N, C-alpha and C positions, 0 to 999 in steps of 0.2 A: 508569570510576572506581570502580564497585562492586568489581571484582576488585582494583584497586590498593589500595583501602581495606582489603579483606578480608585482603590479604597484607602490610599494613603499609607500602605504598609511597607512599600518599597521606596527607599530614598531616590530622588530624582537622578543622582549621579549613577547609582547602581542600574536603574532602569535605562539610562542613556547609554551606558556601557553595553548592555544587552542589545539595545536597538542598533548600536553601531556594529556590533558583531554580526547581528542578523543581516544587516545591509551588506557588510563585507562578504558574508557567505553568498548572498544572492548575486552580488557583483562578480565574484569569482566564478560561480556557476554560469552566469550569462557570458562571461569572457571565454570560458572553456568551450561553451557551445558555439560561439562565434569564431574562435581562433582555429583556422584551418592550417594544417602543416603539411609540407611536402614530405614524401617518403625519406628523402635524404636528410631532412631535419630530425625526424623522429626515429629512424632506424638505428642510429647509434645507441640511443637510450633503450630501445626495444631489445637489441642484441645484448647489451650489457646486463639487462634484467632477465635474459633467457627467454624472451618472448618472441613470437613469430614476427619477422619483419613485415612491413607493409609495402604494398606496391601502388597505393593510391593516396590521393589527398583526402584527409579526413580531419575531424575536429579533435582537439585535445580531450574533450568530453568523452568522445567515442573511445579513445585509447585508455582513459582512466578506468573504464569498465573492466579492463583486463586485470585479473587478480594479482599479477606480479608487478604491476605499475602503480606507483604512488603519486599523489598530487605533488609531493615534494620533488619528484623528478622534473616537474614543470616550472620550478622556481625561476629559471632564466626568462621565461615568458611572463611570469607574474611579478617581476621586480618593480614595476610601476604601480602596484596595487596596494601598497602599505600592508604587506603581510608579515612584516617583521614583528618581533615581540611575542609575548604570551598570548595575547588576544588573537593575533594573526595566526599563530600556530594552532590554536584551538579552532579557529574558523576553518583553516585548511583541513584539519582532521575531520571536522563536521562535513565539509564539502565531500571529502573522500567517502565517508560513510554514506551520505545521501546518494552519491552517484553510483557507488558499487552495489548498494542495496535497493536501488530505485525499483527494480522489478519485483522484489520480494515485498517491499512496502506497498506497492500498487496492488499486488494480489491480496495482501492482507486487508487493505482498504475496501477492495471489492467484496471480500468475505464479510467484513463488518457491515457493509451496505446490504448484502444478501441476508445477513442475520437480522438486521433491522426490518427489512421487508417481511421476513418470515415471522418475526415477533409481532408485527402489526397485523398480519393476516389472520383475522378472527375465524374461528370455527363455530358454526351454529351449535347452540346448546343441545338441540335434539338431533344432531347429525347421526345418520345411520351408517355406521362403519361396515355393516354387512352388505351394503349396496355398492361398496367399492371393490371391484374385481382386482385380483392379483396382490392384495395385501397378504403378507405372511400371516399364518395362523396366530403366532405369538404376538405380532404387532397389532393385529385386529383385536385380540383379547385385551391387551394392555390399554389400547385406545378406548375400548368400550368401558373398561373398569375405571380408568383415571379421568376420562372425559376432559382432555386439555382444552384450554380456552383459545389457544392460537397454534399455528403451525410451529412456531418457535418452541413452545412448550412441548408439543408432540415430539419434536426432534431430540429433546433431552430425556425422553422416557427410555429407561433401560428395556431392551427388547424390541424397540421400534427402530428398524434399520433405516439407513439413509435412503434406500430404495423404497421403503414404505412411505417415507415423507415425500419423496418425488412423486410416487403414484398418487398420493393424497392431493398434492398440489395440482397435478394434471387433472385429476377427477374434478376438483373444485373449479378449476379454470373452465373446463368443458361445461360443467353445470351452469356456471355464470354466463358463458356465451350463449347457451341454449335459452336461458331465462331472458337475456337481452334481446335475442332474435325472435323470441316468442315461440320457439319450437318445443 
């Protein structure tokens, strides 16, 4: 929507509604992180949902990570945040998704970043794959035949295992360190 609005494709009202929803999502997440609750406040909800009771003060954000707990269980604490109506319901659903899947999303982002680094890590055109110890025979042959331009390309070749790619990356790193140190 950012680009659509920038290029005049999205009406101002539609964009504003999206911006308001995004702000509400962030406000609710911030509130859940800040709002600490006593065990006696949260335990009735936890018990009702079949979740293990708590013995310590913790944030609502922490409790929302439990699979059996829903952000809608926290409506009494959220009553001053304008979460009523369709937009509020959608915002709360998005908050729940973001909180519950935060770890998965973070790991996926790390994998994307690793992929970008691998994709940009160039392989010399005249690279001698026979000089790399421990490569599998099949991986070595495929690399010699296909001659990938980057580590990312090498990782997508059938027959080149993840361990072959790791070995190749370590070998290149060691070779670069030796070149820099003059050894």
